[in-house]
N, C-alpha and C positions, 0 to 999 in steps of 0.2 A: 793609420797605415802600419802594417806589421811586416817585418822582414824575418824570414825563417831560413836558417842554415842547418842542413843535416850533416852529420859526420858519423863515422864508425863502420861504414860498409867495407866490403872486401871479399876475399876468397876464403872459403872455409870448407873443410871436409864434411861429408855427411855425419851427423851425430854431434857436430861441434856447436859452438855458441858464438854469438856476436851481440854487441850492445850498441844500438843506434841512439844518437842524441840529436835533439833539435833545439837550437838556441834561437830565442826570439828577441827582437829588439823593436823599438818604436811604439810599444804600447804595453799595457799591463796584462801580462799573459793570464793572470788568474781570472780575468773576465771571460776568457774564451773557452769554448769546447775545443778539445784538441784531438787529432787523430793521426794515425799512420795508415797510409794507403800503399799499395804496390801495383806495379804494372809489368807484366811479363811480355816478351815479344809476341805480337799477334793477338794479345788479349786485352780486355778492357781493364781500366784501373778499378781496383776493388779495395774496400775497407778491410784492413787487417785488425786494427784495434782502435778504440776510442775511449776518451776519458772526458767527462763533463767538467764544467767549472766547479761543480760540487764534489767531484772525485769519484763519481760512479763510472764503472768501466764496462765495456762490452767487447767481444771478440768474435772474429769469424770462426765458424765451426772448425775450419781446417787448421787453426793455430791454437785453439783453446787448450789450455793445459801445458803448452810449450812456450808461449810468448806471454810477457807481462809488460803492460804499459804503466808508466808512473809519471808524475809531474812534481817539479820542485818550483813552486811559485816564487820563492825568494830568489832563486837563481834564474828564473825565466826560462826554464828548460823542461822538455818532455823527453822521456827515454823509452826505448823499447828493448827489453831483454829478450833475446831469442835463443832458445835452447833446443836441443834435439833436432837440429836443422836437417832438412831433406832437400833433394834436388828440386822438388816442386816449389820450394821457397825462393828459388832464384828469380830475381826481379829487380827493378829500380824501385826503391822505397822513398815515398814522399811524406813529408810532414804537412799537416793541414791545421789551420786555425780558423774557427768559425764563430761569428758573433752576429746574431740576427741574420740579415741578408748578406753580410760581408764574409767572404772567404779568401784566405791567403794560402799560398803554396810555397814550399821550398823548391830548390832546384833538383832535388833527388840525390840519392846515393845508391850505388850499385851493390847488390848482394848476390854473390855467386856461390852456390853450394855444389861442389864437385870433387871427386876423388882424382 
C-alpha cells in the first residue's frame, strides 16, 4: 500500500512558476513508475508528465519544455517544476504511483493560473 500526499499548489499569475511535490509513504518509491496527472473542470484526467523507476521521462505535448518531473528516491518524493504557466494549466494536479497492476493516487492539489 502506498500513500501519496501532494503539496505546492496555489494561485499564480500567467508566466509564473510553481513546484509541486508528492511525498510517498508505505512502500519503496524507487520501485514505482510515477506520474503527475491533472483534471480541469469538465475535462478528463490527463497525464502531464511521467518518470519510470529507471528515470526515463515523458511529457504531454502541451507542457513539454515548460514542466520538469524529477524524483528523489532517497526522500521518497516526486516533484513537478512548472514554469511559464498559462491559464490552460489550471486544474487539480494528482500524483500517481504504478507498479504492475497496482495504482495509487494522491488527493490532488489545486493549481490556478490567473491574473
